[in-house]
N, C-alpha and C positions, 0 to 999 in steps of 0.2 A: 454441647458446642463444639464446633470443629476447631481445632487449634493448630499453628504453625507445626513443623516437624522441624525437629532439630537438625542443623547439618553438622554432620561428623566428620566429612571430607567430601573434597572437591579436587578432580583430576582431569586435566585437558587431555583428550586421548587423541584428537586429530584435529588439524588447521587444514582448512581448504581455502579457495580464495574468497568467497562470498560469506563464508561462515565456521566457525570453530565448534567442535563436539565435546562435552565434557561430561563425566559421570559423576554425581552427587551420590553421596552415601547418606540416608538420612534416618532417624529413626521415629518410627512412629508413636505418637502421644499415646495414641488408645492400645496399642498392643505391647509398645517397648521394643519391638522386633527393628532390625537395621535393614533397609531396603536399597537397591542401587536405583538410578534414574538416569538418564541421558536426557540432557538438555542441547539444545542447536542455540549457540551465541551467534547474533546478527546484530549489525548496525541496525537503527531505527528505520523503516521505511515512511516515505511519503506516496501518495498519490493526488491528485488533481482534478475536478471536475472543471474544466477549462470552456466557457460560454462565451460565445462571439455575440456581437452586439444585436444581432438579430435570433437570438435564443437557441442557436444550433450548439450542440457538445461537441468538442474536436474529440475525437476517438480514434483508436488504433487498433489494426489487425497484426496479431502477433502471434508466431509460432511458438508453443509452451512445450519444452521438453517433458515435463512431468506428466502431462496427459497426452503428447504427441499429437497437438489439434494446434489449429489456429483460433484463438480466441480474439472477442471483441471485448475491448478495455479501454479505461481512461489511460492515460500517462501516467507515470511513477519510477520510482525507484529507490536506491538505497542514500541514506543522508551521508553525505562526505564529513569526515571526521573534520575537516578544513572549513566546513561552512559554520558560521557562527549562531547561524539560525536556520530550521528545517525550511522556512520558505525560499532561502536562498536555493536548495534542493529542486524545490518545486520550481522556481523560474528556471533553472540550469534544465531540468528534465524535459520542461515542457518544450523549451525551444530547441533542445537537442533533439527530441524524437519527433516532434509535430512541425518544427520553424514556426509556430506560434509563440506571441509575447502577450503579457495580460497587463492593463493598466493597474489593476487592485488584486492581491492575494489576501484571501480570507482564511483563518483557520476554522474549520466548523466540525471537527470532530477527531477523535483516536480511539481506536481499538487495540485490542491484544490478539493480535494475529492467532495465535492457538497456545493460550497458556499452559497446556500438558506438557510441551518441549519445546518451546521457544521463547527466549527472555526479551523478545525486542517490543516496540508497538509499530503501531501504523497510523500516522497524522493525513488527516483528508484537509485540503482545501479547495477554496473555490475561487476560480481565477475571472475575473469579469473582464468583459471587453477585450477578448481574445482576438488578434490580428495576426494576420499572417506577416513573417518579416524575411523569412530566409528560407533557404532550403534545409531540412532537417539534416543534423550531423550524427548519424549514427556511428556506433563503434562497431568494432569487426564481427561480434556475436550478436549483432541485431539485424533483423529484416523486419520492418515495420512499414506497414501502409495507412495514410490517414485517413479518415472517413468523418466527414460533418454530419451529424445525426440530430433530428430535430428535438429538442427535449422533452418535449410531449410523447414522442415515442418511446423512450425509455422503459417506462413500466409495462408497456408491452412486450419489449426484447428482451425482459427481466423473466415475465409471467411464461414467456414462451420457450425459455431456455436459451435464448441466442447470447445472453450477458449470464454467465456461469460464475466467473471469478469471483468469490467470495468477498474479497476486499472492495470490490466494484460495486457489488450491490450494498454492502455497507457504506460505500462513500455517498450512493445515492439517497440512502436512509439519513445520513448525516444531513444532506443538501435538502432533502423534504422537510426535516425539523428545523434546517435553519430558514428556511421560506416560510413555515408556520410562524417561528419567533419572529421574523420581521415583520409580517403582517399585523402583528397583535399591537 
């Protein structure tokens, strides 16, 4: 049976705007040897599958610096420490990035983005009856274009590699599970 590794030490080694980096020293329960591991500490994230009354998904095109490509995604972002509930972050991110607001916000799933070196979670929400309310309010480091995509087209966009962001793929997996459970 795999056991927890005893933490011997933890040291913050860098602090950036959107994450901190720490080095943890842990002892292997199998070998007794000490090893160093690097962990990125980040606030939790949210993403949202916003559906319009006519079953269009409000999606965004955004340049991503990690891959140096424009990606097709759903809206999302970091949970602000001041938000009492992550659904507040969802409403804010949806409105800021797309100009859309929704009648109902439903939590449909949570994943650990990469437990090998990240300490946070990403919560996925479904936004029902999303309707355009105002022009997007982008911050200075965002350049986003909104596109309405028929919900029925999403599986094909994932299959053909047009949607590649793993958290977006996971979000649609959560959506499919939510729909199946709702139909039972």
